[in-house]
DRENPA-3360 file (N, C-alpha, C; in nm, 2 decimals, always signed):
BEGIN
1 = XXXXXXXX = +0.08/-0.12/+0.00/+0.00/+0.00/+0.00/+0.09/+0.13/+0.00 ~ +0.19/+0.13/-0.09/+0.28/+0.24/-0.09/+0.22/+0.37/-0.13 ~ +0.10/+0.37/-0.19/+0.04/+0.49/-0.24/-0.09/+0.52/-0.15 ~ -0.10/+0.46/-0.04/-0.22/+0.48/+0.05/-0.23/+0.63/+0.08 ~ -0.35/+0.68/+0.05/-0.38/+0.82/+0.07/-0.35/+0.92/-0.04 ~ -0.28/+0.87/-0.15/-0.24/+0.95/-0.26/-0.36/+0.96/-0.36 ~ -0.37/+1.07/-0.42/-0.47/+1.09/-0.53/-0.40/+1.11/-0.66 ~ -0.42/+1.02/-0.75/-0.34/+1.01/-0.87/-0.43/+1.04/-1.00;
9 = XXXXXXXX = -0.38/+1.14/-1.07/-0.45/+1.18/-1.20/-0.37/+1.12/-1.31 ~ -0.44/+1.03/-1.39/-0.37/+0.96/-1.50/-0.44/+0.99/-1.63 ~ -0.36/+1.04/-1.73/-0.42/+1.07/-1.86/-0.40/+0.94/-1.95 ~ -0.50/+0.93/-2.04/-0.49/+0.81/-2.12/-0.52/+0.68/-2.04 ~ -0.61/+0.69/-1.94/-0.63/+0.58/-1.85/-0.72/+0.48/-1.91 ~ -0.77/+0.50/-2.03/-0.87/+0.40/-2.08/-0.81/+0.27/-2.13 ~ -0.68/+0.27/-2.15/-0.62/+0.15/-2.21/-0.47/+0.15/-2.20 ~ -0.40/+0.04/-2.23/-0.26/+0.03/-2.24/-0.19/+0.06/-2.11;
17 = XXXXXXXX = -0.08/+0.14/-2.12/-0.01/+0.17/-2.00/-0.09/+0.25/-1.90 ~ -0.18/+0.34/-1.95/-0.26/+0.42/-1.86/-0.35/+0.33/-1.77 ~ -0.42/+0.23/-1.84/-0.51/+0.15/-1.76/-0.43/+0.06/-1.66 ~ -0.32/+0.01/-1.71/-0.24/-0.08/-1.62/-0.19/+0.00/-1.50 ~ -0.15/+0.13/-1.52/-0.10/+0.21/-1.41/-0.22/+0.25/-1.32 ~ -0.33/+0.28/-1.37/-0.45/+0.31/-1.29/-0.48/+0.19/-1.19 ~ -0.48/+0.07/-1.25/-0.51/-0.05/-1.17/-0.40/-0.07/-1.07 ~ -0.27/-0.05/-1.10/-0.16/-0.07/-1.01/-0.17/+0.03/-0.90;
25 = XXXXXXXX = -0.19/+0.16/-0.93/-0.19/+0.26/-0.83/-0.31/+0.24/-0.73 ~ -0.42/+0.19/-0.78/-0.54/+0.16/-0.70/-0.51/+0.05/-0.61 ~ -0.44/-0.05/-0.66/-0.40/-0.17/-0.58/-0.31/-0.13/-0.47 ~ -0.23/-0.02/-0.49/-0.13/+0.03/-0.39/-0.20/+0.13/-0.30 ~ -0.33/+0.15/-0.31/-0.40/+0.23/-0.21/-0.44/+0.37/-0.26 ~ -0.41/+0.40/-0.38/-0.44/+0.54/-0.43/-0.58/+0.55/-0.47 ~ -0.64/+0.67/-0.46/-0.76/+0.71/-0.53/-0.72/+0.75/-0.67 ~ -0.79/+0.70/-0.77/-0.74/+0.73/-0.91/-0.84/+0.81/-0.99;
33 = XXXXXXXX = -0.79/+0.91/-1.06/-0.87/+0.99/-1.15/-0.84/+0.94/-1.29 ~ -0.93/+0.88/-1.36/-0.90/+0.82/-1.49/-0.94/+0.92/-1.59 ~ -0.85/+0.99/-1.65/-0.87/+1.10/-1.75/-0.85/+1.04/-1.89 ~ -0.94/+1.07/-1.98/-0.93/+1.02/-2.11/-1.02/+1.10/-2.21 ~ -1.00/+1.09/-2.34/-1.08/+1.15/-2.44/-1.21/+1.07/-2.46 ~ -1.20/+0.94/-2.43/-1.31/+0.84/-2.46/-1.38/+0.80/-2.33 ~ -1.50/+0.83/-2.31/-1.57/+0.80/-2.19/-1.59/+0.65/-2.16 ~ -1.61/+0.57/-2.27/-1.64/+0.43/-2.25/-1.52/+0.35/-2.20;
41 = XXXXXXXX = -1.40/+0.38/-2.25/-1.28/+0.31/-2.21/-1.24/+0.36/-2.07 ~ -1.25/+0.49/-2.04/-1.21/+0.54/-1.91/-1.30/+0.48/-1.80 ~ -1.43/+0.47/-1.83/-1.52/+0.42/-1.73/-1.50/+0.27/-1.71 ~ -1.46/+0.20/-1.81/-1.43/+0.06/-1.80/-1.31/+0.04/-1.70 ~ -1.21/+0.13/-1.71/-1.10/+0.12/-1.62/-1.14/+0.15/-1.48 ~ -1.22/+0.26/-1.46/-1.27/+0.30/-1.33/-1.36/+0.19/-1.27 ~ -1.44/+0.13/-1.35/-1.53/+0.03/-1.30/-1.45/-0.10/-1.25 ~ -1.35/-0.13/-1.33/-1.27/-0.25/-1.29/-1.20/-0.22/-1.15;
49 = XXXXXXXX = -1.16/-0.10/-1.13/-1.09/-0.06/-1.01/-1.19/-0.07/-0.89 ~ -1.31/-0.01/-0.91/-1.41/-0.02/-0.81/-1.46/-0.16/-0.78 ~ -1.46/-0.24/-0.88/-1.50/-0.38/-0.86/-1.40/-0.46/-0.78 ~ -1.28/-0.41/-0.78/-1.17/-0.47/-0.70/-1.16/-0.41/-0.57 ~ -1.25/-0.32/-0.53/-1.25/-0.26/-0.40/-1.18/-0.13/-0.39 ~ -1.13/-0.08/-0.51/-1.06/+0.05/-0.51/-1.15/+0.17/-0.53 ~ -1.09/+0.29/-0.53/-1.16/+0.41/-0.56/-1.11/+0.47/-0.69 ~ -1.21/+0.51/-0.77/-1.18/+0.56/-0.90/-1.30/+0.64/-0.96;
57 = XXXXXXXX = -1.26/+0.75/-1.03/-1.36/+0.83/-1.10/-1.31/+0.86/-1.24 ~ -1.39/+0.90/-1.33/-1.35/+0.94/-1.46/-1.37/+1.09/-1.49 ~ -1.28/+1.14/-1.56/-1.30/+1.28/-1.62/-1.27/+1.27/-1.77 ~ -1.36/+1.33/-1.84/-1.35/+1.32/-1.99/-1.33/+1.45/-2.06 ~ -1.24/+1.46/-2.15/-1.21/+1.58/-2.23/-1.09/+1.57/-2.31 ~ -1.07/+1.67/-2.39/-0.96/+1.68/-2.48/-0.84/+1.76/-2.42 ~ -0.73/+1.69/-2.39/-0.62/+1.75/-2.31/-0.54/+1.84/-2.39 ~ -0.57/+1.86/-2.52/-0.50/+1.96/-2.60/-0.57/+2.09/-2.60;
65 = XXXXXXXX = -0.68/+2.10/-2.53/-0.75/+2.22/-2.52/-0.75/+2.27/-2.37 ~ -0.70/+2.40/-2.36/-0.67/+2.45/-2.22/-0.80/+2.45/-2.13 ~ -0.91/+2.50/-2.18/-1.03/+2.50/-2.09/-1.07/+2.36/-2.05 ~ -1.07/+2.27/-2.14/-1.11/+2.13/-2.11/-1.01/+2.07/-2.01 ~ -0.89/+2.10/-2.03/-0.79/+2.04/-1.94/-0.80/+2.10/-1.79 ~ -0.82/+2.23/-1.79/-0.85/+2.29/-1.66/-0.97/+2.24/-1.59 ~ -1.08/+2.22/-1.66/-1.20/+2.16/-1.61/-1.18/+2.02/-1.56 ~ -1.10/+1.94/-1.63/-1.08/+1.80/-1.59/-1.01/+1.79/-1.46;
73 = XXXXXXXX = -0.91/+1.87/-1.45/-0.83/+1.87/-1.32/-0.92/+1.92/-1.20 ~ -1.00/+2.02/-1.23/-1.08/+2.07/-1.12/-1.18/+1.97/-1.08 ~ -1.24/+1.89/-1.18/-1.34/+1.79/-1.15/-1.27/+1.67/-1.07 ~ -1.15/+1.64/-1.12/-1.08/+1.53/-1.05/-1.04/+1.56/-0.91 ~ -0.99/+1.68/-0.89/-0.96/+1.73/-0.75/-1.08/+1.73/-0.66 ~ -1.19/+1.78/-0.72/-1.31/+1.78/-0.64/-1.36/+1.65/-0.60 ~ -1.34/+1.55/-0.68/-1.39/+1.41/-0.64/-1.32/+1.36/-0.52 ~ -1.19/+1.39/-0.50/-1.12/+1.33/-0.39/-1.05/+1.43/-0.30;
81 = XXXXXXXX = -1.09/+1.56/-0.32/-1.03/+1.66/-0.23/-0.89/+1.71/-0.26 ~ -0.84/+1.67/-0.38/-0.71/+1.72/-0.42/-0.64/+1.62/-0.51 ~ -0.52/+1.66/-0.55/-0.44/+1.57/-0.64/-0.30/+1.57/-0.59 ~ -0.24/+1.46/-0.58/-0.10/+1.44/-0.53/+0.00/+1.40/-0.64 ~ -0.05/+1.33/-0.74/+0.04/+1.27/-0.84/-0.03/+1.29/-0.98 ~ +0.05/+1.34/-1.08/+0.00/+1.35/-1.22/+0.09/+1.26/-1.30 ~ +0.02/+1.17/-1.37/+0.09/+1.08/-1.47/+0.05/+1.12/-1.61 ~ +0.13/+1.20/-1.68/+0.10/+1.25/-1.81/+0.14/+1.14/-1.91;
89 = XXXXXXXX = +0.04/+1.06/-1.95/+0.06/+0.94/-2.02/+0.00/+0.94/-2.16 ~ -0.10/+1.01/-2.18/-0.18/+1.01/-2.31/-0.09/+1.06/-2.43 ~ -0.11/+0.99/-2.54/-0.04/+1.03/-2.66/-0.09/+0.96/-2.78 ~ -0.05/+1.00/-2.90/-0.09/+0.93/-3.02/+0.04/+0.91/-3.11 ~ +0.03/+0.81/-3.20/+0.13/+0.79/-3.30/+0.06/+0.76/-3.43 ~ +0.07/+0.85/-3.53/+0.00/+0.85/-3.65/+0.07/+0.77/-3.76 ~ +0.00/+0.71/-3.85/+0.06/+0.63/-3.95/+0.13/+0.71/-4.06 ~ +0.09/+0.83/-4.08/+0.16/+0.91/-4.18/+0.27/+1.00/-4.12;
97 = XXXXXXXX = +0.31/+0.97/-3.99/+0.42/+1.04/-3.93/+0.55/+0.96/-3.98 ~ +0.63/+1.03/-4.06/+0.75/+0.96/-4.12/+0.86/+1.05/-4.11 ~ +0.93/+1.08/-4.22/+1.04/+1.17/-4.23/+0.99/+1.31/-4.25 ~ +1.08/+1.41/-4.24/+1.04/+1.55/-4.25/+0.98/+1.59/-4.39 ~ +1.03/+1.52/-4.49/+0.98/+1.55/-4.62/+0.84/+1.49/-4.64 ~ +0.82/+1.37/-4.59/+0.70/+1.29/-4.62/+0.58/+1.33/-4.52 ~ +0.61/+1.37/-4.40/+0.51/+1.39/-4.30/+0.42/+1.51/-4.33 ~ +0.29/+1.50/-4.34/+0.21/+1.62/-4.37/+0.21/+1.71/-4.25;
105 = XXXXXXXX = +0.19/+1.84/-4.27/+0.19/+1.93/-4.16/+0.08/+1.91/-4.06 ~ -0.04/+1.86/-4.11/-0.15/+1.84/-4.01/-0.11/+1.72/-3.92 ~ -0.04/+1.62/-3.97/+0.01/+1.51/-3.89/+0.11/+1.56/-3.78 ~ +0.20/+1.65/-3.82/+0.29/+1.71/-3.73/+0.22/+1.78/-3.62 ~ +0.13/+1.87/-3.66/+0.05/+1.95/-3.56/-0.02/+1.86/-3.46 ~ -0.09/+1.76/-3.52/-0.17/+1.68/-3.43/-0.09/+1.60/-3.33 ~ +0.03/+1.55/-3.38/+0.12/+1.47/-3.29/+0.18/+1.56/-3.18 ~ +0.23/+1.68/-3.22/+0.29/+1.77/-3.12/+0.18/+1.81/-3.02;
113 = XXXXXXXX = +0.06/+1.84/-3.06/-0.05/+1.87/-2.97/-0.08/+1.76/-2.87 ~ -0.09/+1.64/-2.92/-0.13/+1.53/-2.83/-0.02/+1.48/-2.74 ~ +0.10/+1.49/-2.79/+0.21/+1.43/-2.71/+0.30/+1.53/-2.63 ~ +0.29/+1.66/-2.67/+0.37/+1.76/-2.60/+0.29/+1.87/-2.54 ~ +0.21/+1.94/-2.63/+0.12/+2.04/-2.58/+0.03/+2.00/-2.46 ~ -0.02/+1.88/-2.47/-0.11/+1.82/-2.37/-0.03/+1.81/-2.24 ~ +0.10/+1.78/-2.24/+0.17/+1.77/-2.12/+0.19/+1.91/-2.05 ~ +0.22/+2.00/-2.14/+0.23/+2.14/-2.09/+0.10/+2.19/-2.03;
121 = XXXXXXXX = -0.01/+2.16/-2.09/-0.14/+2.21/-2.04/-0.18/+2.13/-1.91 ~ -0.14/+2.00/-1.90/-0.17/+1.93/-1.78/-0.09/+1.99/-1.66 ~ +0.03/+2.03/-1.69/+0.12/+2.09/-1.59/+0.06/+2.23/-1.55 ~ +0.02/+2.30/-1.65/-0.04/+2.43/-1.62/-0.17/+2.42/-1.53 ~ -0.25/+2.32/-1.57/-0.37/+2.30/-1.49/-0.35/+2.23/-1.36 ~ -0.25/+2.13/-1.36/-0.24/+2.04/-1.25/-0.15/+2.09/-1.14 ~ -0.04/+2.17/-1.17/+0.05/+2.21/-1.07/-0.01/+2.29/-0.95 ~ -0.11/+2.38/-0.98/-0.17/+2.45/-0.87/-0.24/+2.35/-0.77;
129 = XXXXXXXX = -0.29/+2.24/-0.82/-0.35/+2.14/-0.73/-0.25/+2.07/-0.65 ~ -0.13/+2.04/-0.71/-0.02/+1.99/-0.63/+0.03/+2.08/-0.52 ~ +0.04/+2.21/-0.56/+0.08/+2.31/-0.46/-0.03/+2.32/-0.35 ~ -0.15/+2.31/-0.38/-0.26/+2.32/-0.28/-0.25/+2.20/-0.18 ~ -0.20/+2.09/-0.24/-0.19/+1.97/-0.15/-0.06/+1.97/-0.07 ~ +0.03/+2.07/-0.09/+0.15/+2.07/-0.02/+0.27/+2.01/-0.09 ~ +0.25/+1.97/-0.22/+0.35/+1.91/-0.30/+0.30/+1.79/-0.37 ~ +0.39/+1.73/-0.45/+0.34/+1.61/-0.52/+0.44/+1.57/-0.63;
137 = XXXXXXXX = +0.40/+1.49/-0.72/+0.49/+1.43/-0.82/+0.42/+1.44/-0.96 ~ +0.51/+1.48/-1.06/+0.47/+1.48/-1.20/+0.55/+1.37/-1.27 ~ +0.49/+1.28/-1.33/+0.56/+1.17/-1.41/+0.51/+1.18/-1.55 ~ +0.61/+1.20/-1.64/+0.58/+1.22/-1.78/+0.63/+1.10/-1.86 ~ +0.54/+1.05/-1.95/+0.57/+0.94/-2.03/+0.63/+0.99/-2.16 ~ +0.76/+0.96/-2.18/+0.83/+0.99/-2.30/+0.84/+0.86/-2.39 ~ +0.96/+0.83/-2.43/+0.98/+0.71/-2.51/+1.13/+0.70/-2.54 ~ +1.17/+0.58/-2.57/+1.31/+0.56/-2.61/+1.35/+0.64/-2.73;
145 = XXXXXXXX = +1.25/+0.68/-2.81/+1.29/+0.76/-2.93/+1.33/+0.90/-2.90 ~ +1.31/+0.94/-2.77/+1.36/+1.06/-2.72/+1.51/+1.06/-2.69 ~ +1.56/+0.93/-2.69/+1.70/+0.91/-2.65/+1.79/+0.87/-2.77 ~ +1.73/+0.79/-2.86/+1.80/+0.73/-2.97/+1.73/+0.76/-3.10 ~ +1.80/+0.76/-3.21/+1.73/+0.77/-3.34/+1.67/+0.64/-3.38 ~ +1.58/+0.64/-3.47/+1.51/+0.52/-3.52/+1.53/+0.50/-3.67 ~ +1.55/+0.38/-3.71/+1.56/+0.35/-3.85/+1.42/+0.35/-3.91 ~ +1.32/+0.36/-3.83/+1.18/+0.37/-3.88/+1.13/+0.51/-3.84;
153 = XXXXXXXX = +1.15/+0.61/-3.92/+1.13/+0.75/-3.87/+0.99/+0.78/-3.84 ~ +0.97/+0.86/-3.73/+0.85/+0.92/-3.68/+0.89/+1.05/-3.63 ~ +0.91/+1.15/-3.72/+0.98/+1.27/-3.69/+0.90/+1.35/-3.59 ~ +0.77/+1.36/-3.60/+0.68/+1.44/-3.51/+0.68/+1.37/-3.37 ~ +0.66/+1.24/-3.37/+0.65/+1.17/-3.24/+0.79/+1.18/-3.17 ~ +0.90/+1.17/-3.24/+1.03/+1.18/-3.18/+1.05/+1.32/-3.12 ~ +1.02/+1.42/-3.20/+1.04/+1.56/-3.16/+0.95/+1.58/-3.03 ~ +0.83/+1.54/-3.03/+0.74/+1.56/-2.92/+0.80/+1.49/-2.79;
161 = XXXXXXXX = +0.84/+1.37/-2.80/+0.89/+1.30/-2.69/+1.02/+1.36/-2.64 ~ +1.11/+1.41/-2.73/+1.23/+1.48/-2.69/+1.19/+1.61/-2.61 ~ +1.09/+1.67/-2.65/+1.04/+1.79/-2.58/+0.99/+1.76/-2.44 ~ +0.92/+1.64/-2.43/+0.88/+1.60/-2.30/+0.99/+1.58/-2.20 ~ +1.10/+1.53/-2.25/+1.22/+1.51/-2.16/+1.27/+1.65/-2.11 ~ +1.29/+1.74/-2.21/+1.34/+1.87/-2.17/+1.25/+1.94/-2.08 ~ +1.12/+1.93/-2.10/+1.02/+1.99/-2.01/+1.03/+1.94/-1.87 ~ +1.05/+1.80/-1.86/+1.05/+1.74/-1.73/+1.17/+1.79/-1.65;
169 = XXXXXXXX = +1.29/+1.80/-1.72/+1.40/+1.86/-1.64/+1.38/+2.00/-1.60 ~ +1.32/+2.08/-1.68/+1.29/+2.22/-1.64/+1.19/+2.22/-1.52 ~ +1.09/+2.14/-1.53/+0.99/+2.13/-1.41/+1.06/+2.09/-1.29 ~ +1.15/+2.00/-1.30/+1.22/+1.95/-1.18/+1.30/+2.06/-1.11 ~ +1.37/+2.13/-1.19/+1.45/+2.24/-1.13/+1.37/+2.35/-1.08 ~ +1.26/+2.39/-1.15/+1.17/+2.50/-1.11/+1.11/+2.47/-0.97 ~ +1.07/+2.34/-0.95/+0.99/+2.31/-0.83/+1.07/+2.23/-0.73 ~ +1.20/+2.21/-0.74/+1.27/+2.13/-0.65/+1.26/+2.17/-0.51;
177 = XXXXXXXX = +1.25/+2.30/-0.48/+1.24/+2.35/-0.34/+1.10/+2.38/-0.30 ~ +1.00/+2.33/-0.39/+0.86/+2.35/-0.36/+0.79/+2.22/-0.33 ~ +0.87/+2.12/-0.31/+0.81/+1.99/-0.27/+0.74/+1.92/-0.39 ~ +0.77/+1.96/-0.51/+0.72/+1.89/-0.63/+0.83/+1.83/-0.71 ~ +0.82/+1.70/-0.73/+0.92/+1.62/-0.80/+0.87/+1.60/-0.95 ~ +0.96/+1.60/-1.04/+0.92/+1.57/-1.18/+1.02/+1.47/-1.24 ~ +0.97/+1.36/-1.29/+1.05/+1.26/-1.35/+0.99/+1.22/-1.48 ~ +1.07/+1.15/-1.57/+1.02/+1.10/-1.70/+1.06/+0.96/-1.71;
185 = XXXXXXXX = +0.97/+0.88/-1.78/+1.00/+0.75/-1.81/+1.01/+0.73/-1.96 ~ +1.09/+0.64/-2.01/+1.11/+0.62/-2.15/+1.09/+0.47/-2.18 ~ +0.97/+0.43/-2.20/+0.94/+0.29/-2.23/+0.99/+0.25/-2.37 ~ +1.03/+0.12/-2.39/+1.05/+0.07/-2.52/+0.92/+0.02/-2.57 ~ +0.93/-0.06/-2.68/+0.81/-0.12/-2.74/+0.72/-0.19/-2.64 ~ +0.60/-0.16/-2.63/+0.51/-0.21/-2.52/+0.38/-0.26/-2.59 ~ +0.33/-0.37/-2.53/+0.21/-0.44/-2.59/+0.09/-0.36/-2.55 ~ +0.07/-0.24/-2.61/-0.05/-0.16/-2.59/-0.13/-0.19/-2.72;
193 = XXXXXXXX = -0.26/-0.15/-2.71/-0.34/-0.17/-2.83/-0.29/-0.10/-2.96 ~ -0.23/+0.01/-2.94/-0.17/+0.09/-3.05/-0.06/+0.01/-3.12 ~ +0.04/-0.04/-3.04/+0.15/-0.12/-3.09/+0.11/-0.25/-3.14 ~ +0.02/-0.32/-3.07/-0.03/-0.45/-3.11/-0.10/-0.45/-3.25 ~ -0.17/-0.34/-3.27/-0.24/-0.32/-3.40/-0.13/-0.31/-3.51 ~ -0.02/-0.24/-3.48/+0.08/-0.23/-3.58/+0.16/-0.36/-3.60 ~ +0.18/-0.43/-3.49/+0.26/-0.55/-3.50/+0.17/-0.67/-3.56 ~ +0.04/-0.64/-3.58/-0.04/-0.75/-3.64/+0.01/-0.78/-3.78;
201 = XXXXXXXX = +0.09/-0.69/-3.84/+0.15/-0.72/-3.97/+0.28/-0.80/-3.93 ~ +0.27/-0.93/-3.97/+0.38/-1.02/-3.94/+0.52/-0.97/-3.99 ~ +0.52/-0.91/-4.10/+0.65/-0.86/-4.15/+0.71/-0.75/-4.07 ~ +0.62/-0.66/-4.02/+0.66/-0.55/-3.93/+0.71/-0.60/-3.80 ~ +0.65/-0.70/-3.75/+0.69/-0.76/-3.62/+0.82/-0.83/-3.64 ~ +0.84/-0.91/-3.75/+0.96/-0.98/-3.77/+1.08/-0.89/-3.79 ~ +1.06/-0.77/-3.85/+1.17/-0.67/-3.87/+1.21/-0.61/-3.73 ~ +1.12/-0.59/-3.64/+1.15/-0.52/-3.52/+1.20/-0.62/-3.41;
209 = XXXXXXXX = +1.14/-0.74/-3.41/+1.17/-0.84/-3.31/+1.32/-0.87/-3.29 ~ +1.39/-0.87/-3.40/+1.54/-0.90/-3.39/+1.61/-0.79/-3.32 ~ +1.55/-0.67/-3.31/+1.62/-0.56/-3.24/+1.58/-0.55/-3.09 ~ +1.50/-0.65/-3.04/+1.46/-0.66/-2.90/+1.55/-0.76/-2.83 ~ +1.64/-0.72/-2.74/+1.73/-0.81/-2.68/+1.66/-0.92/-2.60 ~ +1.54/-0.89/-2.54/+1.47/-0.99/-2.47/+1.37/-1.07/-2.56 ~ +1.36/-1.03/-2.68/+1.28/-1.10/-2.78/+1.13/-1.08/-2.77 ~ +1.09/-0.98/-2.69/+0.94/-0.96/-2.67/+0.92/-0.81/-2.64;
217 = XXXXXXXX = +0.79/-0.78/-2.65/+0.74/-0.65/-2.61/+0.73/-0.64/-2.45 ~ +0.74/-0.52/-2.40/+0.71/-0.50/-2.26/+0.56/-0.52/-2.24 ~ +0.52/-0.56/-2.12/+0.38/-0.56/-2.08/+0.34/-0.43/-2.01 ~ +0.23/-0.38/-2.04/+0.19/-0.25/-1.97/+0.21/-0.25/-1.82 ~ +0.19/-0.36/-1.76/+0.20/-0.37/-1.61/+0.35/-0.35/-1.57 ~ +0.44/-0.39/-1.66/+0.58/-0.37/-1.63/+0.62/-0.22/-1.62 ~ +0.55/-0.14/-1.71/+0.57/+0.00/-1.70/+0.50/+0.06/-1.58 ~ +0.38/+0.01/-1.55/+0.31/+0.06/-1.44/+0.38/+0.04/-1.31;
225 = XXXXXXXX = +0.45/-0.07/-1.29/+0.53/-0.09/-1.17/+0.63/+0.02/-1.15 ~ +0.70/+0.07/-1.25/+0.79/+0.18/-1.24/+0.72/+0.30/-1.20 ~ +0.61/+0.33/-1.26/+0.54/+0.46/-1.23/+0.49/+0.46/-1.08 ~ +0.44/+0.34/-1.04/+0.40/+0.34/-0.90/+0.51/+0.37/-0.80 ~ +0.63/+0.31/-0.83/+0.74/+0.34/-0.74/+0.78/+0.49/-0.75 ~ +0.78/+0.55/-0.87/+0.82/+0.69/-0.88/+0.72/+0.78/-0.81 ~ +0.59/+0.74/-0.81/+0.49/+0.82/-0.75/+0.49/+0.81/-0.59 ~ +0.56/+0.71/-0.54/+0.56/+0.68/-0.40/+0.66/+0.76/-0.32;
233 = XXXXXXXX = +0.65/+0.77/-0.19/+0.75/+0.83/-0.11/+0.88/+0.76/-0.10 ~ +0.89/+0.64/-0.15/+1.01/+0.57/-0.16/+1.11/+0.63/-0.26 ~ +1.05/+0.71/-0.35/+1.13/+0.78/-0.45/+1.15/+0.93/-0.42 ~ +1.14/+0.96/-0.29/+1.14/+1.10/-0.24/+1.26/+1.19/-0.28 ~ +1.37/+1.13/-0.31/+1.49/+1.21/-0.35/+1.52/+1.20/-0.50 ~ +1.42/+1.16/-0.58/+1.44/+1.14/-0.72/+1.36/+1.25/-0.79 ~ +1.43/+1.34/-0.86/+1.36/+1.44/-0.95/+1.46/+1.48/-1.06 ~ +1.40/+1.51/-1.17/+1.48/+1.55/-1.29/+1.54/+1.43/-1.36;
241 = XXXXXXXX = +1.51/+1.31/-1.32/+1.57/+1.19/-1.38/+1.48/+1.13/-1.49 ~ +1.55/+1.06/-1.58/+1.48/+0.99/-1.68/+1.51/+0.84/-1.66 ~ +1.40/+0.76/-1.66/+1.41/+0.62/-1.64/+1.38/+0.54/-1.77 ~ +1.47/+0.47/-1.82/+1.45/+0.38/-1.94/+1.41/+0.25/-1.90 ~ +1.30/+0.20/-1.96/+1.24/+0.07/-1.93/+1.21/+0.00/-2.06 ~ +1.31/-0.06/-2.12/+1.30/-0.10/-2.26/+1.35/-0.24/-2.29 ~ +1.38/-0.32/-2.19/+1.43/-0.46/-2.21/+1.56/-0.46/-2.28 ~ +1.64/-0.35/-2.26/+1.78/-0.35/-2.32/+1.79/-0.30/-2.46;
249 = XXXXXXXX = +1.68/-0.24/-2.52/+1.69/-0.20/-2.65/+1.80/-0.09/-2.67 ~ +1.80/+0.01/-2.58/+1.89/+0.12/-2.60/+2.03/+0.08/-2.56 ~ +2.05/-0.03/-2.50/+2.18/-0.08/-2.46/+2.25/-0.16/-2.57 ~ +2.17/-0.20/-2.67/+2.22/-0.29/-2.77/+2.29/-0.22/-2.89 ~ +2.40/-0.28/-2.94/+2.47/-0.23/-3.06/+2.41/-0.31/-3.17 ~ +2.34/-0.25/-3.26/+2.27/-0.32/-3.37/+2.33/-0.29/-3.50 ~ +2.35/-0.39/-3.59/+2.38/-0.37/-3.73/+2.27/-0.41/-3.81 ~ +2.22/-0.32/-3.90/+2.11/-0.35/-3.98/+2.16/-0.43/-4.10;
257 = XX = +2.12/-0.56/-4.11/+2.17/-0.64/-4.22/+2.07/-0.67/-4.33 ~ +1.97/-0.58/-4.34/+1.87/-0.59/-4.44/+1.93/-0.55/-4.58;
% end
């Protein structure tokens, strides 16, 4: 029960890493605010938590819009009397996000908005609630593509996730003496619905599988375990750090023999 008494706001809680983290935090004693664009999936997560004896509510809206974001945090804080932890997890990866020449401007704009601007807006709306609670934790979900280049280009996604890392470091320094910690995680390929849909193409999976030292994708629960630790008081002296959880992908020296 390392999160007993904590109130955790999780974006993209309707599935994948977001849902796994919501369930993990609830199991560790937290009250969970399941934020998502889609009411059906968010409520499914919250219902599963309540069925297991936990506490959870849903807040629905578009995190790329400032007014909606502000309203979602106010609603979430009202449900449990405040917010102690923010996990900025929501994001998208579009099929037409490729190299700078090929990627349409609207795909760039949508990707930056969903993966970077939304984190900024959640911090803008959420930090006052952390301050009102006397401090807290911001955990931002980046990606290993923020650390290394990819042979399979996703220029907008990579740029957005790199921005998330820089923003996290800035937040950590700004609030280090105000009892607010900020950390980032960089997952490798994870078995989320988005990735699994892509990997349904056997050729795509076979091309990438040889670059995975452990030979498999991460499970969302394996990412959630890290988030729960970082959200807890056990991580009280950790801020400004980036945690890579990728099964060794970024540690590997790879030669493309195609």
